C-alpha positions in Angstrom: 0.0 0.0 0.0 2.8 2.3 0.9 4.4 1.9 -2.5 1.1 2.4 -4.3 0.4 5.6 -2.2 3.8 7.0 -3.0 3.4 6.3 -6.7 -0.1 7.9 -6.6 1.4 11.0 -4.9 4.1 11.3 -7.5 1.5 11.0 -10.2 -0.6 13.8 -8.7 2.4 16.0 -8.3 3.4 15.4 -11.9 -0.1 16.3 -13.1 -0.1 19.4 -11.0 3.3 20.4 -12.4 1.9 19.9 -15.9 -1.2 22.0 -15.1 0.9 24.8 -13.6 3.1 24.8 -16.7 0.1 24.9 -19.0 -1.4 27.8 -17.1 2.0 29.6 -17.1 2.2 29.1 -20.9 -1.4 30.3 -21.3 -0.6 33.5 -19.4 2.6 34.0 -21.2 0.6 33.8 -24.4 -1.8 36.4 -23.1 0.9 39.0 -22.6 -0.5 42.3 -24.1 0.8 43.3 -27.5 0.3 46.3 -29.7 -0.7 45.6 -33.3 1.2 47.7 -35.8 -1.0 50.4 -37.4 -2.8 53.7 -36.8 -4.8 54.6 -33.7 -7.1 57.5 -32.7 -6.5 58.7 -29.1 -8.5 60.9 -26.9 -7.6 62.5 -23.5 -10.8 63.3 -21.6 -11.0 66.6 -19.7 -13.3 67.0 -16.6 -15.6 69.3 -18.7 -16.2 66.5 -21.2 -14.0 67.9 -24.0 -11.6 65.5 -25.7 -8.1 66.4 -26.8 -7.7 64.1 -29.8 -4.5 63.0 -31.5 -3.3 60.1 -33.6 -0.4 57.7 -33.3 1.1 54.8 -35.2 2.5 51.6 -33.6 5.4 49.7 -35.2 7.9 47.0 -34.4 11.5 48.2 -34.2 14.2 45.7 -33.8 11.8 43.3 -32.1 10.4 46.0 -29.7 7.2 48.0 -29.9 7.5 51.7 -30.5 4.9 54.4 -31.4 5.0 57.7 -33.2 2.8 60.6 -32.1 1.3 62.2 -35.2 0.6 66.0 -35.4 0.6 67.3 -38.9 4.0 66.5 -40.5 5.5 65.7 -37.1 6.3 62.1 -36.1 7.4 62.1 -32.4 9.1 58.8 -31.5 8.1 57.1 -28.2 10.3 54.0 -27.6 9.8 53.4 -23.9 7.0 50.9 -23.7 6.8 48.4 -20.8 4.5 45.5 -19.9 3.3 44.3 -16.6 0.6 41.7 -16.5 -2.2 43.0 -18.7 -1.0 46.6 -18.4 1.2 48.8 -20.6 3.3 51.7 -19.5 4.1 54.2 -22.3 6.6 56.8 -21.2 6.9 60.0 -23.3 10.6 60.8 -24.0 10.4 64.1 -22.0 8.0 66.4 -20.1 7.6 63.8 -17.3 4.5 62.5 -19.1 3.2 59.0 -19.9 0.3 56.6 -20.2 -0.8 53.7 -17.9 -3.2 51.7 -19.9 -4.8 48.2 -20.5 -5.5 46.6 -23.8 -9.2 45.8 -24.2 -9.1 43.0 -26.7 -6.9 43.9 -29.6 -8.4 47.1 -30.7 -8.7 49.4 -27.7 -6.5 51.0 -25.1 -7.9 52.5 -22.0 -6.3 54.0 -19.0 -4.8 57.2 -17.7 -2.5 60.0 -19.0 -0.2 61.0 -16.1 1.6 64.3 -16.3 4.0 65.7 -13.6 4.1 69.4 -12.8 6.8 69.2 -10.1 5.0 68.4 -6.9 1.6 68.3 -8.7 0.6 65.1 -10.6 -2.2 65.4 -13.1 -4.2 62.3 -14.2 -6.8 62.3 -17.0 -8.7 59.4 -18.6 -7.4 58.2 -21.9 -8.7 55.9 -24.7 -7.4 54.9 -28.1 -9.0 53.0 -30.9 -7.1 50.9 -33.4 -7.3 51.2 -37.2 -8.9 54.7 -37.0 -7.1 57.1 -39.2 -9.3 60.2 -39.0 -8.6 62.7 -36.3 -12.0 64.4 -36.5 -15.0 63.1 -38.4 -16.3 65.4 -41.1 -20.0 65.6 -42.2 -20.0 68.6 -44.5 -17.9 70.4 -47.2 -15.9 73.2 -45.8 -17.7 76.5 -46.3 -14.4 78.4 -46.7 -10.7 77.9 -47.1 -8.8 79.7 -44.3 -5.3 79.1 -45.6 -3.1 82.1 -44.7 -2.0 84.4 -41.9 -4.4 85.6 -39.2 -4.5 87.9 -36.2 -5.9 85.8 -33.4 -7.2 87.4 -30.2 -7.2 85.3 -27.0 -9.1 86.5 -23.9 -7.4 85.6 -20.6 -7.9 86.4 -17.0 -9.6 89.6 -16.2 -10.7 89.7 -19.9 -7.1 90.7 -20.9 -6.7 90.2 -24.6 -3.5 88.8 -26.2 -3.0 89.0 -29.9 -1.2 86.1 -31.6 -0.4 85.3 -35.2 -2.0 82.2 -36.6 -0.7 80.4 -39.7 -3.2 77.9 -41.3 -2.9 75.6 -44.3 -6.1 74.0 -45.5 -6.5 71.2 -48.2 -10.2 70.4 -48.6 -11.4 69.7 -45.1 -7.9 68.9 -43.7 -6.3 71.7 -41.7 -2.8 72.2 -40.2 -1.2 75.2 -38.6 0.1 76.8 -35.4 -0.2 80.0 -33.3 2.9 82.2 -32.7 3.4 84.6 -29.8 6.5 86.6 -28.7 7.9 83.6 -26.7 7.5 80.8 -29.3 4.8 78.8 -31.0 2.1 76.2 -30.2 4.0 73.6 -32.3 2.3 71.2 -34.7 -1.5 71.4 -34.8 -3.8 69.3 -37.0 -7.6 69.1 -37.6 -10.4 69.9 -39.9 -12.9 72.5 -41.2 -16.2 70.6 -41.1 -18.8 72.8 -42.8 -18.3 76.0 -40.8 -16.8 74.3 -37.8 -13.0 74.4 -37.0 -11.4 71.7 -34.9 -7.7 71.7 -34.3 -5.6 69.7 -31.8 -2.1 68.9 -30.8 -0.4 66.6 -28.3 3.4 66.1 -27.6 3.4 65.1 -23.9 3.8 68.7 -22.8 1.2 70.5 -24.8 -2.3 69.0 -24.9 -4.4 71.5 -27.0 -7.8 71.6 -28.6 -9.1 74.6 -30.6 -12.7 74.9 -31.8 -14.4 77.8 -33.6 -16.9 78.9 -36.2 -15.6 79.9 -39.6 -17.8 82.8 -40.6 -16.1 83.1 -44.0 -12.7 83.3 -45.5 -11.8 86.3 -43.5 -13.4 85.9 -40.0 -13.3 83.2 -37.3 -15.5 83.6 -34.3 -16.9 81.9 -31.1 -13.5 80.2 -30.6 -12.6 78.1 -27.5 -9.1 77.1 -26.6 -8.8 74.1 -24.3 -5.4 73.4 -22.7 -4.6 70.4 -20.5 -7.1 69.5 -17.8 -8.6 72.9 -17.0 -7.2 75.7 -19.3 -10.0 77.5 -21.3 -9.9 80.7 -23.3 -12.2 82.4 -25.8 -10.6 83.4 -29.1 -11.5 84.9 -32.5 -9.5 85.9 -35.5 -9.5 87.9 -38.7 -7.4 87.3 -41.8 -4.3 89.6 -41.9 -1.5 89.0 -44.3 0.6 91.5 -42.4 0.1 90.0 -39.0 3.4 89.9 -37.2 5.0 89.2 -33.8 8.0 91.0 -32.2 11.3 89.8 -33.5 12.4 88.4 -30.1 15.5 90.5 -29.8 15.8 92.1 -26.3 19.0 94.2 -26.0 17.4 96.3 -23.2 17.5 93.2 -21.0 21.3 93.2 -20.6 22.5 94.5 -17.3 25.8 96.1 -18.3 26.7 96.9 -14.7 27.0 93.2 -13.8 30.0 92.8 -16.1 30.9 89.6 -18.0 29.2 86.3 -17.6 30.7 84.3 -14.7 28.8 81.1 -13.9 29.7 77.6 -12.8 27.1 74.8 -12.4 27.1 71.0 -12.3 26.7 69.1 -15.5 23.8 66.6 -16.0 26.5 64.0 -16.7 28.3 64.4 -13.4 32.1 65.0 -13.2 32.0 68.4 -11.5 31.0 71.9 -12.5 31.4 73.6 -15.9 32.2 77.3 -16.0 32.0 79.9 -18.7 35.5 80.8 -17.6 36.9 77.3 -18.5 39.7 77.3 -21.1 37.4 75.5 -23.6 35.4 78.7 -24.1 38.3 81.2 -24.2 38.3 83.4 -27.4 35.2 81.6 -28.8 31.7 82.5 -29.6 29.4 80.9 -27.1 25.7 80.3 -27.3 24.0 80.1 -23.9 20.7 78.2 -24.1 18.3 79.0 -21.2 15.8 76.1 -21.1 13.8 73.6 -19.1 13.0 70.0 -19.8 9.3 70.8 -19.3 9.3 73.3 -22.2 8.0 72.1 -25.6 9.6 75.0 -27.5 12.9 74.2 -25.7 12.6 70.7 -27.2 12.5 72.2 -30.7 15.4 74.6 -30.0 17.5 71.7 -28.5 17.0 69.7 -31.7 18.2 72.7 -33.8 21.2 73.6 -31.5 22.3 70.0 -31.3 22.6 69.7 -35.0 24.0 73.1 -35.4 26.7 72.5 -32.8 27.8 69.2 -34.4 28.1 70.9 -37.8 29.8 74.1 -36.7 31.9 73.6 -33.5 35.0 73.4 -35.7 34.4 77.1 -36.6 35.0 78.1 -32.9 31.4 78.0 -31.8 30.4 76.5 -28.4 27.0 75.9 -26.8 26.1 75.6 -23.1 22.6 74.8 -21.8 21.4 76.1 -18.5 18.3 74.4 -17.1 15.6 75.7 -14.8 13.4 72.8 -13.7 10.2 72.6 -11.7 12.1 71.4 -8.6 15.3 72.4 -6.8 16.0 68.7 -6.2 19.2 68.3 -8.3 18.8 64.5 -8.7 15.2 64.7 -9.9 16.2 67.5 -12.3 19.2 65.5 -13.5 17.0 62.5 -14.4 14.5 64.6 -16.3 17.1 66.6 -18.3 19.2 63.5 -19.1 16.2 61.9 -20.8 15.7 65.2 -22.7 19.3 65.4 -23.7 19.6 61.7 -24.7 16.7 62.0 -27.2 18.6 64.7 -29.2 22.0 63.2 -28.7 23.3 66.5 -27.3 27.1 66.8 -27.3 27.4 70.2 -25.6 27.2 70.5 -21.8 23.8 71.0 -20.2 24.1 72.4 -16.6 21.7 72.3 -13.6 21.3 75.8 -12.2 19.4 74.3 -9.1 17.0 77.2 -9.3 13.3 76.5 -10.0 11.6 78.0 -13.0 9.0 79.5 -10.6 11.6 81.5 -8.8 11.0 85.2 -9.6 14.7 85.8 -8.7 16.0 83.2 -11.1 18.1 85.7 -13.2 19.5 87.5 -10.1 20.6 84.2 -8.6 22.1 82.7 -11.7 22.7 85.3 -14.5 22.9 88.8 -13.0 24.0 90.0 -16.4 20.3 89.8 -17.3 17.7 92.0 -15.8 15.2 89.1 -16.1 14.6 85.8 -17.7 11.4 86.7 -19.4 10.6 83.4 -21.2 11.8 79.9 -22.1 13.7 79.4 -24.2 15.9 82.5 -24.1 19.2 82.5 -26.1 22.3 84.5 -25.3 25.0 85.1 -27.9 28.3 85.7 -26.2 31.2 87.3 -28.1 34.9 86.3 -28.0 35.5 88.8 -25.2 32.9 87.0 -23.0 30.3 89.8 -23.3 26.6 89.2 -24.1 26.2 90.6 -27.6 22.6 89.7 -28.1 19.6 88.3 -26.3 16.9 86.4 -28.2 13.6 85.6 -26.4 11.5 82.6 -27.5 11.9 80.2 -30.4 10.0 79.8 -33.7 10.2 76.1 -34.4 9.7 73.9 -37.5 5.9 74.1 -37.2 6.1 77.8 -38.1 7.3 77.2 -41.6 9.0 80.4 -43.1 9.3 81.9 -39.6 11.6 78.9 -38.7 13.6 79.5 -41.8 14.0 83.2 -41.0 15.1 82.3 -37.5 17.8 79.9 -38.7 19.0 82.5 -41.2 19.2 85.2 -38.5 20.9 82.8 -36.1 23.6 82.0 -38.7 24.1 85.7 -39.5 24.6 86.5 -35.8 27.2 83.7 -35.4 29.1 84.7 -38.6 29.3 88.3 -37.4 30.6 87.4 -34.0 33.1 85.0 -35.4 34.5 87.7 -37.7 35.1 90.1 -34.8 38.7 90.4 -33.5 
C-alpha cells in the first residue's frame, strides 16, 4: 500500500506540475501586444471635451514603438513596458506618460499621467485601433482659411493677447500653429467641417484643442481654446496678411553693470562643474541656451542647436545649456534633463542651475548680467570677449514654416558676425 500511495502522490504531483506549466504558458501567451497600425487617441477633460490625436505603432528591432502624429511631425516614443495586462508608455520628455490596459486587440484604455513638479495630473485616456481620421467630417468646408491671421485670446480679467496664426487647408484637412513673442504652439492638425473648425495637438507637454466657427474666408468667431485639464480661453481671428509678432531680440534686458558672464554649475552627466570661464570657451563665440526639460519650445530649440553645434563647432562655436526645472532637487532634475538630452544626442554640456523656473529671482541668482529671464527658451549670444552681444527671447520652431527658416538665417548671420570680430 505504501508503494502504491507513494506512486499515486508522485503522479498527482506530476499532473499538478503539468497543469501549472500549462497555465503559465497560457498567461505568457496572453501578454499584451500592440498591433502595428494607426490609432485615434483621446484625452478626456473633466468638462467633457476631448483632446484628440493620432499615433502609429510599429515593431522596431523586435520591440514595440509608437509615433505621435501631429501634422507633419512624427514624435518617436520608444519606452513601452509591460506588466501583466498593463502597458506603460513613457513619453521621452515632459515627465509624461500613459498607464493603460488593452481591451481585446483594438482598444487601449487607462490614464494619462503628467507631472508638474509636486503636482501630478491624471486624465482618462482611450485609443481605438485602425482609426485614421482625427476628427470626423460631415459637410464640405464653407471656406478655405489658408493664410495668416491675427488671433485674439481672452485671458484672466478679460485681458486680450493677440497672436499670429498660420493655417494651411486642403479640402477639409487643416494644419497650422499659433505664434506669440515667446514661441509657437507647435504642430496642430484638424479639420474644417462645414463652418466648424477643430484643431488639436499633443506632444506630452502640450495638450491642446481649438474649436471655432468659420464665418467666412476672413473671419473666425466663437472660438474656444482648451489646454490640459482645465485651461480654457475664448478666441477669435481675422485674416491679416501683415500679422506679425515682435522679433524676439531684447537688447534692453542686458545688465551692463554686472560685467561679463561668470557662472559655474554642475553638468547633468556628473564630473563636476562647468564654468563659462573654462579654457574651452576662451576666445570663442558661445551660445547660452536657457531652457527647461518641461518646455516644448525648448525641445525644438535643442534639436536645432544639437545639429548646429555638431556641424559648426570646428568654426570656434560653443554651446552651453542652463536648465531651470520645476524642482530644486538636483537628482530629480538631472534625471528629467538626461532623458531630454539623450533624445537629441546632445554633445554640448547642459548644466543644472538648481533654481526653479517658478523662482522670480532666477536671473538674479544665476545670471545677474540679465535684468530678467522673461521666457523659455531664451538664447544668449556671447562674443569672444565674454560679453553678451545679443539676447533672443522665444523660439519659432519647425511648425512655423517660413518663420523657422527666417530664425535659422538670423541665427547664422549672428554667429558669422561674432566669429568675424577680433
